[in-house]
mmCIF file of the N, C-alpha and C atoms, coordinates in Angstrom:
data_MODEL
# 
_entry.id   MODEL 
# 
loop_
_atom_site.group_PDB 
_atom_site.id 
_atom_site.type_symbol 
_atom_site.label_atom_id 
_atom_site.label_alt_id 
_atom_site.label_comp_id 
_atom_site.label_asym_id 
_atom_site.label_entity_id 
_atom_site.label_seq_id 
_atom_site.pdbx_PDB_ins_code 
_atom_site.Cartn_x 
_atom_site.Cartn_y 
_atom_site.Cartn_z 
_atom_site.occupancy 
_atom_site.B_iso_or_equiv 
_atom_site.pdbx_formal_charge 
_atom_site.auth_seq_id 
_atom_site.auth_comp_id 
_atom_site.auth_asym_id 
_atom_site.auth_atom_id 
_atom_site.pdbx_PDB_model_num 
ATOM 1   N N  . MET A 1 1  ? -6.399  -4.132 -10.057 1.00 0.00 ? 1  MET A N  1 
ATOM 2   C CA . MET A 1 1  ? -6.976  -3.486 -9.190  1.00 0.00 ? 1  MET A CA 1 
ATOM 3   C C  . MET A 1 1  ? -6.333  -1.725 -8.951  1.00 0.00 ? 1  MET A C  1 
ATOM 4   N N  . VAL A 1 2  ? -7.152  -1.081 -8.966  1.00 0.00 ? 2  VAL A N  1 
ATOM 5   C CA . VAL A 1 2  ? -6.760  0.491  -8.997  1.00 0.00 ? 2  VAL A CA 1 
ATOM 6   C C  . VAL A 1 2  ? -7.309  1.096  -7.491  1.00 0.00 ? 2  VAL A C  1 
ATOM 7   N N  . CYS A 1 3  ? -6.034  1.517  -7.033  1.00 0.00 ? 3  CYS A N  1 
ATOM 8   C CA . CYS A 1 3  ? -6.442  2.233  -5.453  1.00 0.00 ? 3  CYS A CA 1 
ATOM 9   C C  . CYS A 1 3  ? -6.890  3.503  -5.563  1.00 0.00 ? 3  CYS A C  1 
ATOM 10  N N  . ARG A 1 4  ? -8.008  3.418  -4.412  1.00 0.00 ? 4  ARG A N  1 
ATOM 11  C CA . ARG A 1 4  ? -8.635  4.259  -4.216  1.00 0.00 ? 4  ARG A CA 1 
ATOM 12  C C  . ARG A 1 4  ? -8.392  4.749  -2.715  1.00 0.00 ? 4  ARG A C  1 
ATOM 13  N N  . LEU A 1 5  ? -8.186  6.187  -2.524  1.00 0.00 ? 5  LEU A N  1 
ATOM 14  C CA . LEU A 1 5  ? -7.797  6.439  -1.112  1.00 0.00 ? 5  LEU A CA 1 
ATOM 15  C C  . LEU A 1 5  ? -8.975  6.546  -0.205  1.00 0.00 ? 5  LEU A C  1 
ATOM 16  N N  . ASP A 1 6  ? -8.895  6.860  0.866   1.00 0.00 ? 6  ASP A N  1 
ATOM 17  C CA . ASP A 1 6  ? -9.845  7.307  1.831   1.00 0.00 ? 6  ASP A CA 1 
ATOM 18  C C  . ASP A 1 6  ? -9.842  8.700  2.288   1.00 0.00 ? 6  ASP A C  1 
ATOM 19  N N  . GLN A 1 7  ? -10.313 9.404  3.342   1.00 0.00 ? 7  GLN A N  1 
ATOM 20  C CA . GLN A 1 7  ? -9.605  10.522 3.819   1.00 0.00 ? 7  GLN A CA 1 
ATOM 21  C C  . GLN A 1 7  ? -8.505  10.659 4.494   1.00 0.00 ? 7  GLN A C  1 
ATOM 22  N N  . GLU A 1 8  ? -8.038  9.513  4.943   1.00 0.00 ? 8  GLU A N  1 
ATOM 23  C CA . GLU A 1 8  ? -6.645  9.611  5.687   1.00 0.00 ? 8  GLU A CA 1 
ATOM 24  C C  . GLU A 1 8  ? -5.993  9.198  4.666   1.00 0.00 ? 8  GLU A C  1 
ATOM 25  N N  . ALA A 1 9  ? -5.758  9.259  3.032   1.00 0.00 ? 9  ALA A N  1 
ATOM 26  C CA . ALA A 1 9  ? -5.061  8.750  2.442   1.00 0.00 ? 9  ALA A CA 1 
ATOM 27  C C  . ALA A 1 9  ? -4.269  7.609  2.053   1.00 0.00 ? 9  ALA A C  1 
ATOM 28  N N  . VAL A 1 10 ? -5.206  6.311  2.781   1.00 0.00 ? 10 VAL A N  1 
ATOM 29  C CA . VAL A 1 10 ? -4.973  5.128  2.895   1.00 0.00 ? 10 VAL A CA 1 
ATOM 30  C C  . VAL A 1 10 ? -5.854  4.364  1.695   1.00 0.00 ? 10 VAL A C  1 
ATOM 31  N N  . CYS A 1 11 ? -5.301  3.461  0.811   1.00 0.00 ? 11 CYS A N  1 
ATOM 32  C CA . CYS A 1 11 ? -6.391  2.732  0.148   1.00 0.00 ? 11 CYS A CA 1 
ATOM 33  C C  . CYS A 1 11 ? -7.240  1.878  0.949   1.00 0.00 ? 11 CYS A C  1 
ATOM 34  N N  . VAL A 1 12 ? -8.438  2.104  0.211   1.00 0.00 ? 12 VAL A N  1 
ATOM 35  C CA . VAL A 1 12 ? -9.549  1.436  0.572   1.00 0.00 ? 12 VAL A CA 1 
ATOM 36  C C  . VAL A 1 12 ? -9.439  -0.027 0.756   1.00 0.00 ? 12 VAL A C  1 
ATOM 37  N N  . GLY A 1 13 ? -8.902  -0.691 -0.723  1.00 0.00 ? 13 GLY A N  1 
ATOM 38  C CA . GLY A 1 13 ? -8.559  -2.232 -1.063  1.00 0.00 ? 13 GLY A CA 1 
ATOM 39  C C  . GLY A 1 13 ? -7.261  -2.748 -0.654  1.00 0.00 ? 13 GLY A C  1 
ATOM 40  N N  . CYS A 1 14 ? -6.306  -2.115 -0.591  1.00 0.00 ? 14 CYS A N  1 
ATOM 41  C CA . CYS A 1 14 ? -4.790  -2.865 -0.487  1.00 0.00 ? 14 CYS A CA 1 
ATOM 42  C C  . CYS A 1 14 ? -4.393  -2.392 0.972   1.00 0.00 ? 14 CYS A C  1 
ATOM 43  N N  . GLY A 1 15 ? -5.100  -0.939 1.417   1.00 0.00 ? 15 GLY A N  1 
ATOM 44  C CA . GLY A 1 15 ? -4.211  -0.598 2.473   1.00 0.00 ? 15 GLY A CA 1 
ATOM 45  C C  . GLY A 1 15 ? -2.721  0.207  2.724   1.00 0.00 ? 15 GLY A C  1 
ATOM 46  N N  . ARG A 1 16 ? -2.247  0.287  1.305   1.00 0.00 ? 16 ARG A N  1 
ATOM 47  C CA . ARG A 1 16 ? -1.256  1.112  1.407   1.00 0.00 ? 16 ARG A CA 1 
ATOM 48  C C  . ARG A 1 16 ? -1.598  2.606  1.350   1.00 0.00 ? 16 ARG A C  1 
ATOM 49  N N  . THR A 1 17 ? -0.588  3.405  1.987   1.00 0.00 ? 17 THR A N  1 
ATOM 50  C CA . THR A 1 17 ? -0.625  4.635  2.211   1.00 0.00 ? 17 THR A CA 1 
ATOM 51  C C  . THR A 1 17 ? -0.258  5.349  0.744   1.00 0.00 ? 17 THR A C  1 
ATOM 52  N N  . LYS A 1 18 ? -0.591  6.869  0.744   1.00 0.00 ? 18 LYS A N  1 
ATOM 53  C CA . LYS A 1 18 ? -0.236  7.372  -0.676  1.00 0.00 ? 18 LYS A CA 1 
ATOM 54  C C  . LYS A 1 18 ? 1.333   7.441  -1.078  1.00 0.00 ? 18 LYS A C  1 
ATOM 55  N N  . GLU A 1 19 ? 1.656   7.444  -0.069  1.00 0.00 ? 19 GLU A N  1 
ATOM 56  C CA . GLU A 1 19 ? 3.205   7.559  -0.365  1.00 0.00 ? 19 GLU A CA 1 
ATOM 57  C C  . GLU A 1 19 ? 3.823   6.117  -0.918  1.00 0.00 ? 19 GLU A C  1 
ATOM 58  N N  . GLN A 1 20 ? 3.179   4.935  -0.062  1.00 0.00 ? 20 GLN A N  1 
ATOM 59  C CA . GLN A 1 20 ? 3.687   3.686  -0.538  1.00 0.00 ? 20 GLN A CA 1 
ATOM 60  C C  . GLN A 1 20 ? 3.196   3.388  -1.923  1.00 0.00 ? 20 GLN A C  1 
ATOM 61  N N  . ILE A 1 21 ? 2.021   3.898  -2.149  1.00 0.00 ? 21 ILE A N  1 
ATOM 62  C CA . ILE A 1 21 ? 1.444   3.740  -3.869  1.00 0.00 ? 21 ILE A CA 1 
ATOM 63  C C  . ILE A 1 21 ? 2.082   4.169  -4.822  1.00 0.00 ? 21 ILE A C  1 
ATOM 64  N N  . THR A 1 22 ? 2.645   5.571  -4.153  1.00 0.00 ? 22 THR A N  1 
ATOM 65  C CA . THR A 1 22 ? 3.554   6.549  -5.219  1.00 0.00 ? 22 THR A CA 1 
ATOM 66  C C  . THR A 1 22 ? 4.735   6.069  -5.481  1.00 0.00 ? 22 THR A C  1 
ATOM 67  N N  . ARG A 1 23 ? 5.585   5.509  -4.663  1.00 0.00 ? 23 ARG A N  1 
ATOM 68  C CA . ARG A 1 23 ? 6.902   5.333  -4.672  1.00 0.00 ? 23 ARG A CA 1 
ATOM 69  C C  . ARG A 1 23 ? 7.173   3.628  -4.912  1.00 0.00 ? 23 ARG A C  1 
ATOM 70  N N  . TRP A 1 24 ? 5.785   3.141  -5.072  1.00 0.00 ? 24 TRP A N  1 
ATOM 71  C CA . TRP A 1 24 ? 5.775   1.456  -5.430  1.00 0.00 ? 24 TRP A CA 1 
ATOM 72  C C  . TRP A 1 24 ? 7.187   0.847  -6.268  1.00 0.00 ? 24 TRP A C  1 
ATOM 73  N N  . LEU A 1 25 ? 6.891   1.761  -7.386  1.00 0.00 ? 25 LEU A N  1 
ATOM 74  C CA . LEU A 1 25 ? 7.953   1.076  -8.441  1.00 0.00 ? 25 LEU A CA 1 
ATOM 75  C C  . LEU A 1 25 ? 9.428   1.552  -7.893  1.00 0.00 ? 25 LEU A C  1 
ATOM 76  N N  . THR A 1 26 ? 9.898   2.390  -7.069  1.00 0.00 ? 26 THR A N  1 
ATOM 77  C CA . THR A 1 26 ? 11.212  2.666  -6.637  1.00 0.00 ? 26 THR A CA 1 
ATOM 78  C C  . THR A 1 26 ? 11.424  1.543  -5.220  1.00 0.00 ? 26 THR A C  1 
ATOM 79  N N  . TYR A 1 27 ? 10.525  1.086  -4.957  1.00 0.00 ? 27 TYR A N  1 
ATOM 80  C CA . TYR A 1 27 ? 11.018  -0.185 -3.822  1.00 0.00 ? 27 TYR A CA 1 
ATOM 81  C C  . TYR A 1 27 ? 11.614  -1.041 -4.060  1.00 0.00 ? 27 TYR A C  1 
ATOM 82  N N  . THR A 1 28 ? 12.524  -1.683 -3.580  1.00 0.00 ? 28 THR A N  1 
ATOM 83  C CA . THR A 1 28 ? 12.924  -3.182 -3.877  1.00 0.00 ? 28 THR A CA 1 
ATOM 84  C C  . THR A 1 28 ? 12.098  -4.012 -3.602  1.00 0.00 ? 28 THR A C  1 
ATOM 85  N N  . GLU A 1 29 ? 12.119  -5.130 -3.880  1.00 0.00 ? 29 GLU A N  1 
ATOM 86  C CA . GLU A 1 29 ? 11.495  -6.540 -3.768  1.00 0.00 ? 29 GLU A CA 1 
ATOM 87  C C  . GLU A 1 29 ? 11.482  -6.912 -2.037  1.00 0.00 ? 29 GLU A C  1 
ATOM 88  N N  . GLU A 1 30 ? 12.617  -6.409 -1.303  1.00 0.00 ? 30 GLU A N  1 
ATOM 89  C CA . GLU A 1 30 ? 12.514  -6.824 0.063   1.00 0.00 ? 30 GLU A CA 1 
ATOM 90  C C  . GLU A 1 30 ? 11.533  -5.759 0.585   1.00 0.00 ? 30 GLU A C  1 
ATOM 91  N N  . GLU A 1 31 ? 11.620  -4.611 0.180   1.00 0.00 ? 31 GLU A N  1 
ATOM 92  C CA . GLU A 1 31 ? 10.749  -3.242 0.619   1.00 0.00 ? 31 GLU A CA 1 
ATOM 93  C C  . GLU A 1 31 ? 9.213   -3.709 0.520   1.00 0.00 ? 31 GLU A C  1 
ATOM 94  N N  . ARG A 1 32 ? 8.760   -4.310 -0.668  1.00 0.00 ? 32 ARG A N  1 
ATOM 95  C CA . ARG A 1 32 ? 7.506   -4.621 -0.644  1.00 0.00 ? 32 ARG A CA 1 
ATOM 96  C C  . ARG A 1 32 ? 7.073   -5.588 -0.231  1.00 0.00 ? 32 ARG A C  1 
ATOM 97  N N  . LYS A 1 33 ? 7.864   -6.595 0.046   1.00 0.00 ? 33 LYS A N  1 
ATOM 98  C CA . LYS A 1 33 ? 7.389   -7.826 1.076   1.00 0.00 ? 33 LYS A CA 1 
ATOM 99  C C  . LYS A 1 33 ? 7.204   -6.930 2.242   1.00 0.00 ? 33 LYS A C  1 
ATOM 100 N N  . GLU A 1 34 ? 8.125   -6.482 2.870   1.00 0.00 ? 34 GLU A N  1 
ATOM 101 C CA . GLU A 1 34 ? 7.834   -5.782 4.271   1.00 0.00 ? 34 GLU A CA 1 
ATOM 102 C C  . GLU A 1 34 ? 6.547   -4.940 4.169   1.00 0.00 ? 34 GLU A C  1 
ATOM 103 N N  . ILE A 1 35 ? 6.223   -4.025 3.273   1.00 0.00 ? 35 ILE A N  1 
ATOM 104 C CA . ILE A 1 35 ? 5.140   -3.328 3.293   1.00 0.00 ? 35 ILE A CA 1 
ATOM 105 C C  . ILE A 1 35 ? 3.852   -4.365 3.242   1.00 0.00 ? 35 ILE A C  1 
ATOM 106 N N  . MET A 1 36 ? 3.937   -5.182 2.299   1.00 0.00 ? 36 MET A N  1 
ATOM 107 C CA . MET A 1 36 ? 2.677   -6.202 2.256   1.00 0.00 ? 36 MET A CA 1 
ATOM 108 C C  . MET A 1 36 ? 2.665   -6.980 3.502   1.00 0.00 ? 36 MET A C  1 
ATOM 109 N N  . ALA A 1 37 ? 3.940   -7.158 4.128   1.00 0.00 ? 37 ALA A N  1 
ATOM 110 C CA . ALA A 1 37 ? 3.529   -8.177 5.362   1.00 0.00 ? 37 ALA A CA 1 
ATOM 111 C C  . ALA A 1 37 ? 3.092   -7.166 6.639   1.00 0.00 ? 37 ALA A C  1 
ATOM 112 N N  . SER A 1 38 ? 3.264   -5.980 6.547   1.00 0.00 ? 38 SER A N  1 
ATOM 113 C CA . SER A 1 38 ? 2.618   -4.870 7.551   1.00 0.00 ? 38 SER A CA 1 
ATOM 114 C C  . SER A 1 38 ? 1.310   -4.471 7.375   1.00 0.00 ? 38 SER A C  1 
ATOM 115 N N  . LEU A 1 39 ? 0.750   -5.003 6.248   1.00 0.00 ? 39 LEU A N  1 
ATOM 116 C CA . LEU A 1 39 ? -0.595  -4.117 6.169   1.00 0.00 ? 39 LEU A CA 1 
ATOM 117 C C  . LEU A 1 39 ? -1.432  -4.961 6.966   1.00 0.00 ? 39 LEU A C  1 
ATOM 118 N N  . PRO A 1 40 ? -2.855  -4.416 7.462   1.00 0.00 ? 40 PRO A N  1 
ATOM 119 C CA . PRO A 1 40 ? -4.123  -5.102 8.173   1.00 0.00 ? 40 PRO A CA 1 
ATOM 120 C C  . PRO A 1 40 ? -4.592  -5.895 6.852   1.00 0.00 ? 40 PRO A C  1 
ATOM 121 N N  . LEU A 1 41 ? -4.974  -7.097 7.315   1.00 0.00 ? 41 LEU A N  1 
ATOM 122 C CA . LEU A 1 41 ? -5.619  -8.369 6.888   1.00 0.00 ? 41 LEU A CA 1 
ATOM 123 C C  . LEU A 1 41 ? -7.248  -7.598 6.579   1.00 0.00 ? 41 LEU A C  1 
ATOM 124 N N  . LYS A 1 42 ? -7.537  -7.665 5.038   1.00 0.00 ? 42 LYS A N  1 
ATOM 125 C CA . LYS A 1 42 ? -8.650  -7.304 4.613   1.00 0.00 ? 42 LYS A CA 1 
ATOM 126 C C  . LYS A 1 42 ? -9.719  -8.602 4.302   1.00 0.00 ? 42 LYS A C  1 
ATOM 127 N N  . GLN A 1 43 ? -11.175 -8.114 4.680   1.00 0.00 ? 43 GLN A N  1 
ATOM 128 C CA . GLN A 1 43 ? -11.782 -9.239 4.658   1.00 0.00 ? 43 GLN A CA 1 
ATOM 129 C C  . GLN A 1 43 ? -12.902 -9.500 3.823   1.00 0.00 ? 43 GLN A C  1 
# 
């Protein structure tokens, strides 16, 4: 999936912010899990 940002710079698919998407590869596995756990559930 490719992220697509809304006007608030949040991905409409996964809910991550532009900063989170940009820095994703530099996060540790634990940081990634924390981010994913904090995202709103998409239906």
